[in-house]
LUMLUMDREN-2810 file (N, C-alpha, C; in Angstrom, 1 decimal):
<atoms>
<atom><aa>M</aa><ch>A</ch><at>N</at><xx>37.5</xx><yy>-4.6</yy><zz>20.2</zz></atom>
<atom><aa>M</aa><ch>A</ch><at>CA</at><xx>36.4</xx><yy>-5.4</yy><zz>19.6</zz></atom>
<atom><aa>M</aa><ch>A</ch><at>C</at><xx>35.2</xx><yy>-5.3</yy><zz>20.4</zz></atom>
<atom><aa>S</aa><ch>A</ch><at>N</at><xx>34.0</xx><yy>-5.2</yy><zz>19.8</zz></atom>
<atom><aa>S</aa><ch>A</ch><at>CA</at><xx>32.8</xx><yy>-5.1</yy><zz>20.6</zz></atom>
<atom><aa>S</aa><ch>A</ch><at>C</at><xx>32.3</xx><yy>-6.5</yy><zz>21.0</zz></atom>
<atom><aa>E</aa><ch>A</ch><at>N</at><xx>31.5</xx><yy>-6.5</yy><zz>22.1</zz></atom>
<atom><aa>E</aa><ch>A</ch><at>CA</at><xx>31.0</xx><yy>-7.8</yy><zz>22.6</zz></atom>
<atom><aa>E</aa><ch>A</ch><at>C</at><xx>29.8</xx><yy>-8.2</yy><zz>21.7</zz></atom>
<atom><aa>D</aa><ch>A</ch><at>N</at><xx>29.6</xx><yy>-9.5</yy><zz>21.8</zz></atom>
<atom><aa>D</aa><ch>A</ch><at>CA</at><xx>28.5</xx><yy>-10.1</yy><zz>21.0</zz></atom>
<atom><aa>D</aa><ch>A</ch><at>C</at><xx>27.1</xx><yy>-9.6</yy><zz>21.7</zz></atom>
<atom><aa>R</aa><ch>A</ch><at>N</at><xx>26.2</xx><yy>-9.3</yy><zz>20.8</zz></atom>
<atom><aa>R</aa><ch>A</ch><at>CA</at><xx>24.8</xx><yy>-8.9</yy><zz>21.3</zz></atom>
<atom><aa>R</aa><ch>A</ch><at>C</at><xx>23.8</xx><yy>-9.7</yy><zz>20.6</zz></atom>
<atom><aa>S</aa><ch>A</ch><at>N</at><xx>22.7</xx><yy>-10.0</yy><zz>21.3</zz></atom>
<atom><aa>S</aa><ch>A</ch><at>CA</at><xx>21.6</xx><yy>-10.8</yy><zz>20.6</zz></atom>
<atom><aa>S</aa><ch>A</ch><at>C</at><xx>20.8</xx><yy>-9.9</yy><zz>19.7</zz></atom>
<atom><aa>I</aa><ch>A</ch><at>N</at><xx>20.1</xx><yy>-10.5</yy><zz>18.8</zz></atom>
<atom><aa>I</aa><ch>A</ch><at>CA</at><xx>19.3</xx><yy>-9.7</yy><zz>17.9</zz></atom>
<atom><aa>I</aa><ch>A</ch><at>C</at><xx>18.2</xx><yy>-9.0</yy><zz>18.7</zz></atom>
<atom><aa>D</aa><ch>A</ch><at>N</at><xx>17.7</xx><yy>-9.6</yy><zz>19.8</zz></atom>
<atom><aa>D</aa><ch>A</ch><at>CA</at><xx>16.7</xx><yy>-8.9</yy><zz>20.6</zz></atom>
<atom><aa>D</aa><ch>A</ch><at>C</at><xx>17.3</xx><yy>-7.6</yy><zz>21.2</zz></atom>
<atom><aa>D</aa><ch>A</ch><at>N</at><xx>18.5</xx><yy>-7.6</yy><zz>21.6</zz></atom>
<atom><aa>D</aa><ch>A</ch><at>CA</at><xx>19.2</xx><yy>-6.4</yy><zz>22.2</zz></atom>
<atom><aa>D</aa><ch>A</ch><at>C</at><xx>19.2</xx><yy>-5.3</yy><zz>21.1</zz></atom>
<atom><aa>V</aa><ch>A</ch><at>N</at><xx>19.6</xx><yy>-5.7</yy><zz>19.9</zz></atom>
<atom><aa>V</aa><ch>A</ch><at>CA</at><xx>19.7</xx><yy>-4.8</yy><zz>18.8</zz></atom>
<atom><aa>V</aa><ch>A</ch><at>C</at><xx>18.4</xx><yy>-4.2</yy><zz>18.5</zz></atom>
<atom><aa>A</aa><ch>A</ch><at>N</at><xx>17.4</xx><yy>-5.1</yy><zz>18.4</zz></atom>
<atom><aa>A</aa><ch>A</ch><at>CA</at><xx>16.0</xx><yy>-4.6</yy><zz>18.0</zz></atom>
<atom><aa>A</aa><ch>A</ch><at>C</at><xx>15.4</xx><yy>-3.7</yy><zz>19.1</zz></atom>
<atom><aa>A</aa><ch>A</ch><at>N</at><xx>15.7</xx><yy>-4.0</yy><zz>20.3</zz></atom>
<atom><aa>A</aa><ch>A</ch><at>CA</at><xx>15.2</xx><yy>-3.2</yy><zz>21.4</zz></atom>
<atom><aa>A</aa><ch>A</ch><at>C</at><xx>15.8</xx><yy>-1.8</yy><zz>21.4</zz></atom>
<atom><aa>A</aa><ch>A</ch><at>N</at><xx>17.0</xx><yy>-1.7</yy><zz>20.9</zz></atom>
<atom><aa>A</aa><ch>A</ch><at>CA</at><xx>17.7</xx><yy>-0.4</yy><zz>20.9</zz></atom>
<atom><aa>A</aa><ch>A</ch><at>C</at><xx>17.2</xx><yy>0.5</yy><zz>19.8</zz></atom>
<atom><aa>D</aa><ch>A</ch><at>N</at><xx>16.6</xx><yy>-0.1</yy><zz>18.8</zz></atom>
<atom><aa>D</aa><ch>A</ch><at>CA</at><xx>16.1</xx><yy>0.6</yy><zz>17.6</zz></atom>
<atom><aa>D</aa><ch>A</ch><at>C</at><xx>14.5</xx><yy>0.6</yy><zz>17.6</zz></atom>
<atom><aa>E</aa><ch>A</ch><at>N</at><xx>13.9</xx><yy>1.5</yy><zz>18.3</zz></atom>
<atom><aa>E</aa><ch>A</ch><at>CA</at><xx>12.5</xx><yy>1.5</yy><zz>18.4</zz></atom>
<atom><aa>E</aa><ch>A</ch><at>C</at><xx>11.9</xx><yy>2.6</yy><zz>17.5</zz></atom>
<atom><aa>T</aa><ch>A</ch><at>N</at><xx>12.4</xx><yy>2.8</yy><zz>16.4</zz></atom>
<atom><aa>T</aa><ch>A</ch><at>CA</at><xx>12.0</xx><yy>3.8</yy><zz>15.4</zz></atom>
<atom><aa>T</aa><ch>A</ch><at>C</at><xx>10.6</xx><yy>3.4</yy><zz>14.9</zz></atom>
<atom><aa>P</aa><ch>A</ch><at>N</at><xx>9.6</xx><yy>4.2</yy><zz>15.0</zz></atom>
<atom><aa>P</aa><ch>A</ch><at>CA</at><xx>8.3</xx><yy>3.9</yy><zz>14.5</zz></atom>
<atom><aa>P</aa><ch>A</ch><at>C</at><xx>8.3</xx><yy>3.8</yy><zz>12.9</zz></atom>
<atom><aa>V</aa><ch>A</ch><at>N</at><xx>7.7</xx><yy>2.9</yy><zz>12.3</zz></atom>
<atom><aa>V</aa><ch>A</ch><at>CA</at><xx>7.6</xx><yy>2.7</yy><zz>10.9</zz></atom>
<atom><aa>V</aa><ch>A</ch><at>C</at><xx>6.2</xx><yy>2.8</yy><zz>10.4</zz></atom>
<atom><aa>E</aa><ch>A</ch><at>N</at><xx>5.9</xx><yy>3.7</yy><zz>9.5</zz></atom>
<atom><aa>E</aa><ch>A</ch><at>CA</at><xx>4.6</xx><yy>3.8</yy><zz>8.9</zz></atom>
<atom><aa>E</aa><ch>A</ch><at>C</at><xx>4.5</xx><yy>2.8</yy><zz>7.8</zz></atom>
<atom><aa>P</aa><ch>A</ch><at>N</at><xx>3.4</xx><yy>2.1</yy><zz>7.8</zz></atom>
<atom><aa>P</aa><ch>A</ch><at>CA</at><xx>3.2</xx><yy>1.1</yy><zz>6.7</zz></atom>
<atom><aa>P</aa><ch>A</ch><at>C</at><xx>3.0</xx><yy>1.8</yy><zz>5.3</zz></atom>
<atom><aa>A</aa><ch>A</ch><at>N</at><xx>3.4</xx><yy>1.2</yy><zz>4.3</zz></atom>
<atom><aa>A</aa><ch>A</ch><at>CA</at><xx>3.2</xx><yy>1.8</yy><zz>2.9</zz></atom>
<atom><aa>A</aa><ch>A</ch><at>C</at><xx>1.8</xx><yy>1.7</yy><zz>2.5</zz></atom>
<atom><aa>T</aa><ch>A</ch><at>N</at><xx>1.3</xx><yy>2.7</yy><zz>1.8</zz></atom>
<atom><aa>T</aa><ch>A</ch><at>CA</at><xx>0.0</xx><yy>2.7</yy><zz>1.2</zz></atom>
<atom><aa>T</aa><ch>A</ch><at>C</at><xx>0.0</xx><yy>2.3</yy><zz>-0.3</zz></atom>
<atom><aa>A</aa><ch>A</ch><at>N</at><xx>-0.7</xx><yy>1.3</yy><zz>-0.6</zz></atom>
<atom><aa>A</aa><ch>A</ch><at>CA</at><xx>-0.7</xx><yy>0.9</yy><zz>-2.0</zz></atom>
<atom><aa>A</aa><ch>A</ch><at>C</at><xx>-1.5</xx><yy>1.9</yy><zz>-2.8</zz></atom>
<atom><aa>T</aa><ch>A</ch><at>N</at><xx>-0.9</xx><yy>2.3</yy><zz>-4.0</zz></atom>
<atom><aa>T</aa><ch>A</ch><at>CA</at><xx>-1.5</xx><yy>3.3</yy><zz>-4.8</zz></atom>
<atom><aa>T</aa><ch>A</ch><at>C</at><xx>-2.3</xx><yy>2.7</yy><zz>-6.0</zz></atom>
<atom><aa>A</aa><ch>A</ch><at>N</at><xx>-2.2</xx><yy>1.4</yy><zz>-6.2</zz></atom>
<atom><aa>A</aa><ch>A</ch><at>CA</at><xx>-2.9</xx><yy>0.7</yy><zz>-7.2</zz></atom>
<atom><aa>A</aa><ch>A</ch><at>C</at><xx>-3.3</xx><yy>-0.7</yy><zz>-6.7</zz></atom>
<atom><aa>I</aa><ch>A</ch><at>N</at><xx>-4.3</xx><yy>-1.3</yy><zz>-7.2</zz></atom>
<atom><aa>I</aa><ch>A</ch><at>CA</at><xx>-4.7</xx><yy>-2.6</yy><zz>-6.9</zz></atom>
<atom><aa>I</aa><ch>A</ch><at>C</at><xx>-5.1</xx><yy>-3.3</yy><zz>-8.2</zz></atom>
<atom><aa>W</aa><ch>A</ch><at>N</at><xx>-4.8</xx><yy>-4.6</yy><zz>-8.3</zz></atom>
<atom><aa>W</aa><ch>A</ch><at>CA</at><xx>-5.1</xx><yy>-5.4</yy><zz>-9.5</zz></atom>
<atom><aa>W</aa><ch>A</ch><at>C</at><xx>-6.0</xx><yy>-6.6</yy><zz>-9.1</zz></atom>
<atom><aa>S</aa><ch>A</ch><at>N</at><xx>-7.0</xx><yy>-6.8</yy><zz>-9.9</zz></atom>
<atom><aa>S</aa><ch>A</ch><at>CA</at><xx>-7.9</xx><yy>-7.9</yy><zz>-9.7</zz></atom>
<atom><aa>S</aa><ch>A</ch><at>C</at><xx>-8.0</xx><yy>-8.7</yy><zz>-11.1</zz></atom>
<atom><aa>A</aa><ch>A</ch><at>N</at><xx>-7.7</xx><yy>-10.0</yy><zz>-11.0</zz></atom>
<atom><aa>A</aa><ch>A</ch><at>CA</at><xx>-7.7</xx><yy>-10.8</yy><zz>-12.3</zz></atom>
<atom><aa>A</aa><ch>A</ch><at>C</at><xx>-9.1</xx><yy>-10.9</yy><zz>-12.9</zz></atom>
<atom><aa>D</aa><ch>A</ch><at>N</at><xx>-10.2</xx><yy>-10.9</yy><zz>-12.0</zz></atom>
<atom><aa>D</aa><ch>A</ch><at>CA</at><xx>-11.5</xx><yy>-11.0</yy><zz>-12.5</zz></atom>
<atom><aa>D</aa><ch>A</ch><at>C</at><xx>-12.1</xx><yy>-9.6</yy><zz>-12.7</zz></atom>
<atom><aa>G</aa><ch>A</ch><at>N</at><xx>-11.4</xx><yy>-8.6</yy><zz>-12.4</zz></atom>
<atom><aa>G</aa><ch>A</ch><at>CA</at><xx>-11.9</xx><yy>-7.2</yy><zz>-12.5</zz></atom>
<atom><aa>G</aa><ch>A</ch><at>C</at><xx>-12.8</xx><yy>-6.8</yy><zz>-11.3</zz></atom>
<atom><aa>A</aa><ch>A</ch><at>N</at><xx>-12.9</xx><yy>-5.5</yy><zz>-11.0</zz></atom>
<atom><aa>A</aa><ch>A</ch><at>CA</at><xx>-13.6</xx><yy>-5.0</yy><zz>-9.9</zz></atom>
<atom><aa>A</aa><ch>A</ch><at>C</at><xx>-14.2</xx><yy>-3.7</yy><zz>-10.4</zz></atom>
<atom><aa>A</aa><ch>A</ch><at>N</at><xx>-15.3</xx><yy>-3.3</yy><zz>-9.8</zz></atom>
<atom><aa>A</aa><ch>A</ch><at>CA</at><xx>-16.0</xx><yy>-2.0</yy><zz>-10.2</zz></atom>
<atom><aa>A</aa><ch>A</ch><at>C</at><xx>-15.2</xx><yy>-0.8</yy><zz>-9.6</zz></atom>
<atom><aa>C</aa><ch>A</ch><at>N</at><xx>-15.1</xx><yy>0.2</yy><zz>-10.5</zz></atom>
<atom><aa>C</aa><ch>A</ch><at>CA</at><xx>-14.6</xx><yy>1.5</yy><zz>-10.1</zz></atom>
<atom><aa>C</aa><ch>A</ch><at>C</at><xx>-15.6</xx><yy>2.1</yy><zz>-9.0</zz></atom>
<atom><aa>D</aa><ch>A</ch><at>N</at><xx>-15.0</xx><yy>2.7</yy><zz>-8.0</zz></atom>
<atom><aa>D</aa><ch>A</ch><at>CA</at><xx>-15.8</xx><yy>3.3</yy><zz>-6.9</zz></atom>
<atom><aa>D</aa><ch>A</ch><at>C</at><xx>-16.6</xx><yy>4.5</yy><zz>-7.4</zz></atom>
<atom><aa>R</aa><ch>A</ch><at>N</at><xx>-16.3</xx><yy>5.1</yy><zz>-8.5</zz></atom>
<atom><aa>R</aa><ch>A</ch><at>CA</at><xx>-17.0</xx><yy>6.3</yy><zz>-9.0</zz></atom>
<atom><aa>R</aa><ch>A</ch><at>C</at><xx>-17.9</xx><yy>6.0</yy><zz>-10.1</zz></atom>
<atom><aa>C</aa><ch>A</ch><at>N</at><xx>-17.5</xx><yy>5.2</yy><zz>-11.1</zz></atom>
<atom><aa>C</aa><ch>A</ch><at>CA</at><xx>-18.3</xx><yy>5.1</yy><zz>-12.3</zz></atom>
<atom><aa>C</aa><ch>A</ch><at>C</at><xx>-18.8</xx><yy>3.7</yy><zz>-12.5</zz></atom>
<atom><aa>D</aa><ch>A</ch><at>N</at><xx>-18.5</xx><yy>2.7</yy><zz>-11.6</zz></atom>
<atom><aa>D</aa><ch>A</ch><at>CA</at><xx>-18.9</xx><yy>1.3</yy><zz>-11.7</zz></atom>
<atom><aa>D</aa><ch>A</ch><at>C</at><xx>-18.4</xx><yy>0.5</yy><zz>-12.9</zz></atom>
<atom><aa>T</aa><ch>A</ch><at>N</at><xx>-17.5</xx><yy>1.1</yy><zz>-13.7</zz></atom>
<atom><aa>T</aa><ch>A</ch><at>CA</at><xx>-16.9</xx><yy>0.3</yy><zz>-14.8</zz></atom>
<atom><aa>T</aa><ch>A</ch><at>C</at><xx>-16.0</xx><yy>-0.8</yy><zz>-14.2</zz></atom>
<atom><aa>V</aa><ch>A</ch><at>N</at><xx>-16.2</xx><yy>-2.0</yy><zz>-14.7</zz></atom>
<atom><aa>V</aa><ch>A</ch><at>CA</at><xx>-15.4</xx><yy>-3.1</yy><zz>-14.2</zz></atom>
<atom><aa>V</aa><ch>A</ch><at>C</at><xx>-14.0</xx><yy>-3.1</yy><zz>-14.9</zz></atom>
<atom><aa>V</aa><ch>A</ch><at>N</at><xx>-12.9</xx><yy>-3.0</yy><zz>-14.1</zz></atom>
<atom><aa>V</aa><ch>A</ch><at>CA</at><xx>-11.6</xx><yy>-3.0</yy><zz>-14.7</zz></atom>
<atom><aa>V</aa><ch>A</ch><at>C</at><xx>-10.7</xx><yy>-3.9</yy><zz>-13.9</zz></atom>
<atom><aa>E</aa><ch>A</ch><at>N</at><xx>-9.5</xx><yy>-4.3</yy><zz>-14.4</zz></atom>
<atom><aa>E</aa><ch>A</ch><at>CA</at><xx>-8.6</xx><yy>-5.1</yy><zz>-13.7</zz></atom>
<atom><aa>E</aa><ch>A</ch><at>C</at><xx>-7.7</xx><yy>-4.3</yy><zz>-12.7</zz></atom>
<atom><aa>R</aa><ch>A</ch><at>N</at><xx>-7.3</xx><yy>-3.1</yy><zz>-13.1</zz></atom>
<atom><aa>R</aa><ch>A</ch><at>CA</at><xx>-6.5</xx><yy>-2.2</yy><zz>-12.3</zz></atom>
<atom><aa>R</aa><ch>A</ch><at>C</at><xx>-7.2</xx><yy>-1.0</yy><zz>-11.9</zz></atom>
<atom><aa>R</aa><ch>A</ch><at>N</at><xx>-7.2</xx><yy>-0.7</yy><zz>-10.6</zz></atom>
<atom><aa>R</aa><ch>A</ch><at>CA</at><xx>-7.8</xx><yy>0.5</yy><zz>-10.0</zz></atom>
<atom><aa>R</aa><ch>A</ch><at>C</at><xx>-6.8</xx><yy>1.2</yy><zz>-9.2</zz></atom>
<atom><aa>W</aa><ch>A</ch><at>N</at><xx>-6.9</xx><yy>2.5</yy><zz>-9.2</zz></atom>
<atom><aa>W</aa><ch>A</ch><at>CA</at><xx>-5.9</xx><yy>3.4</yy><zz>-8.5</zz></atom>
<atom><aa>W</aa><ch>A</ch><at>C</at><xx>-6.6</xx><yy>4.1</yy><zz>-7.3</zz></atom>
<atom><aa>L</aa><ch>A</ch><at>N</at><xx>-5.7</xx><yy>4.5</yy><zz>-6.4</zz></atom>
<atom><aa>L</aa><ch>A</ch><at>CA</at><xx>-6.2</xx><yy>5.2</yy><zz>-5.2</zz></atom>
<atom><aa>L</aa><ch>A</ch><at>C</at><xx>-6.4</xx><yy>6.7</yy><zz>-5.5</zz></atom>
<atom><aa>A</aa><ch>A</ch><at>N</at><xx>-7.6</xx><yy>7.2</yy><zz>-5.2</zz></atom>
<atom><aa>A</aa><ch>A</ch><at>CA</at><xx>-7.8</xx><yy>8.6</yy><zz>-5.4</zz></atom>
<atom><aa>A</aa><ch>A</ch><at>C</at><xx>-8.8</xx><yy>9.1</yy><zz>-4.3</zz></atom>
<atom><aa>D</aa><ch>A</ch><at>N</at><xx>-8.3</xx><yy>9.9</yy><zz>-3.4</zz></atom>
<atom><aa>D</aa><ch>A</ch><at>CA</at><xx>-9.1</xx><yy>10.4</yy><zz>-2.3</zz></atom>
<atom><aa>D</aa><ch>A</ch><at>C</at><xx>-9.8</xx><yy>9.3</yy><zz>-1.5</zz></atom>
<atom><aa>G</aa><ch>A</ch><at>N</at><xx>-9.2</xx><yy>8.2</yy><zz>-1.3</zz></atom>
<atom><aa>G</aa><ch>A</ch><at>CA</at><xx>-9.8</xx><yy>7.1</yy><zz>-0.6</zz></atom>
<atom><aa>G</aa><ch>A</ch><at>C</at><xx>-10.6</xx><yy>6.1</yy><zz>-1.4</zz></atom>
<atom><aa>D</aa><ch>A</ch><at>N</at><xx>-10.8</xx><yy>6.5</yy><zz>-2.6</zz></atom>
<atom><aa>D</aa><ch>A</ch><at>CA</at><xx>-11.6</xx><yy>5.6</yy><zz>-3.5</zz></atom>
<atom><aa>D</aa><ch>A</ch><at>C</at><xx>-10.6</xx><yy>4.8</yy><zz>-4.4</zz></atom>
<atom><aa>R</aa><ch>A</ch><at>N</at><xx>-11.1</xx><yy>3.6</yy><zz>-4.9</zz></atom>
<atom><aa>R</aa><ch>A</ch><at>CA</at><xx>-10.4</xx><yy>2.8</yy><zz>-5.9</zz></atom>
<atom><aa>R</aa><ch>A</ch><at>C</at><xx>-11.1</xx><yy>3.1</yy><zz>-7.2</zz></atom>
<atom><aa>V</aa><ch>A</ch><at>N</at><xx>-10.3</xx><yy>3.8</yy><zz>-8.1</zz></atom>
<atom><aa>V</aa><ch>A</ch><at>CA</at><xx>-10.9</xx><yy>4.2</yy><zz>-9.3</zz></atom>
<atom><aa>V</aa><ch>A</ch><at>C</at><xx>-10.2</xx><yy>3.7</yy><zz>-10.6</zz></atom>
<atom><aa>C</aa><ch>A</ch><at>N</at><xx>-10.9</xx><yy>3.7</yy><zz>-11.7</zz></atom>
<atom><aa>C</aa><ch>A</ch><at>CA</at><xx>-10.3</xx><yy>3.3</yy><zz>-13.0</zz></atom>
<atom><aa>C</aa><ch>A</ch><at>C</at><xx>-9.5</xx><yy>4.5</yy><zz>-13.5</zz></atom>
<atom><aa>T</aa><ch>A</ch><at>N</at><xx>-8.7</xx><yy>4.2</yy><zz>-14.6</zz></atom>
<atom><aa>T</aa><ch>A</ch><at>CA</at><xx>-7.8</xx><yy>5.2</yy><zz>-15.2</zz></atom>
<atom><aa>T</aa><ch>A</ch><at>C</at><xx>-8.6</xx><yy>6.4</yy><zz>-15.6</zz></atom>
<atom><aa>D</aa><ch>A</ch><at>N</at><xx>-9.8</xx><yy>6.3</yy><zz>-16.1</zz></atom>
<atom><aa>D</aa><ch>A</ch><at>CA</at><xx>-10.6</xx><yy>7.4</yy><zz>-16.6</zz></atom>
<atom><aa>D</aa><ch>A</ch><at>C</at><xx>-11.0</xx><yy>8.3</yy><zz>-15.4</zz></atom>
<atom><aa>C</aa><ch>A</ch><at>N</at><xx>-11.3</xx><yy>7.8</yy><zz>-14.3</zz></atom>
<atom><aa>C</aa><ch>A</ch><at>CA</at><xx>-11.7</xx><yy>8.6</yy><zz>-13.1</zz></atom>
<atom><aa>C</aa><ch>A</ch><at>C</at><xx>-10.6</xx><yy>9.1</yy><zz>-12.3</zz></atom>
<atom><aa>K</aa><ch>A</ch><at>N</at><xx>-9.4</xx><yy>8.6</yy><zz>-12.5</zz></atom>
<atom><aa>K</aa><ch>A</ch><at>CA</at><xx>-8.2</xx><yy>9.1</yy><zz>-11.8</zz></atom>
<atom><aa>K</aa><ch>A</ch><at>C</at><xx>-7.8</xx><yy>10.5</yy><zz>-12.3</zz></atom>
<atom><aa>D</aa><ch>A</ch><at>N</at><xx>-7.6</xx><yy>11.4</yy><zz>-11.4</zz></atom>
<atom><aa>D</aa><ch>A</ch><at>CA</at><xx>-7.2</xx><yy>12.8</yy><zz>-11.7</zz></atom>
<atom><aa>D</aa><ch>A</ch><at>C</at><xx>-5.6</xx><yy>12.8</yy><zz>-11.7</zz></atom>
<atom><aa>W</aa><ch>A</ch><at>N</at><xx>-5.1</xx><yy>12.6</yy><zz>-12.9</zz></atom>
<atom><aa>W</aa><ch>A</ch><at>CA</at><xx>-3.6</xx><yy>12.5</yy><zz>-13.0</zz></atom>
<atom><aa>W</aa><ch>A</ch><at>C</at><xx>-3.0</xx><yy>13.9</yy><zz>-12.9</zz></atom>
</atoms>
């Protein structure tokens, strides 16, 4: 049987770096302007660092 270990001991043993997730879409209830065409839309998508509307997104 293994001995009891604290959660701090377990966490210290697992120092694997974790990359934060990147959101691919953003939603605004009041709408926000597309970074490329300035159309105000509720949902914008990430495209080359810009937040763009569906029409400006290169699918």
